[in-house]
C-alpha positions, 0 to 999 in steps of 0.5 A: 500500499505505499505510495512514492516517497510515503511509507505504509504508516504514512498512507495509513495516516493520510487515508485515516485523516481523510476519512477523519475529515468526512466527519467535520461539522458543516461549518468547516465544510462551509469554510473549506469551500472557500467561498469568497468574504466567508471566513470561519466565524461567517462559515459557523454562522451560516452553519447554525441557522441552516443547519445543513448544506442542501438547506444553504445551498436553497437560500436566497440573498433576502433571507442571509442579509436577515441573519445576525452578522450576514451582510449584503456582500456575503449574502451575495457571493454565497448565493452567487457562488451555489450558483455555480455548475462547477460547486453543484458538481463539486457538491455531488462529488463531496455527498458520493465520497460520504462527506458530512452536510450537517450541523451538530447544534451544541447547546448555547448557555447564557453567561456574561459573554452572551452577545459580547465581542472578546479578541483574543491575543498573546498566548494563553496559559493553557489553552490554545487559541482554538479552544479559547474560541470554542469555549467562549462561542458556547459561553454565547460569545462572538469571537472578532479578531479586531479591537474596536469601540464595539469590543466588549472584552480582550482575552490576553495572554503572554506577548499579547501586544497591540491589541491589548495596548489599543484596548486599554487605550480605549479602556476595554475590560481585560481578562485573564485565561483564569478569569474566563475559566472560573466564570465559565465555571459558574455555569457547569453542572 
């Protein structure tokens, strides 16, 4: 089962990774499709709203524009993307290969982070950026990439840099990983 440049173990790991990728959540698939103007956050919003790729493919600009944080540019880009014959062929191919088109919706918990804009900066002591983002989203936060007047909190770790400086200048509340973990612990069973 070896392939040029790959041993049996490497080929096996590659096939396992491909098989695992078929079972990713819908938001990961939407992001991977590379729809213009649709990043990770928009992918997550779309997946949680539509719950299945077929639902998203059948939508229209007006419906998309009605979704919080989805504007005209993203709405038009999504509709245009799914109208392409090449996209329809790709989706059918992915379907034939057993790729997951569903989004599992985890229950969000209402907390002090609900509907708050939070920026992560620096290196956290124990959580990766991905883990911290998932935790904050679970507790209702909108994790955003840049500090502005609309930012409610900044979660800062080591070597936070200019985002921390800007947040301090704007008087935004700075949180540590410990602050966040202490807060979410209040909502755990």
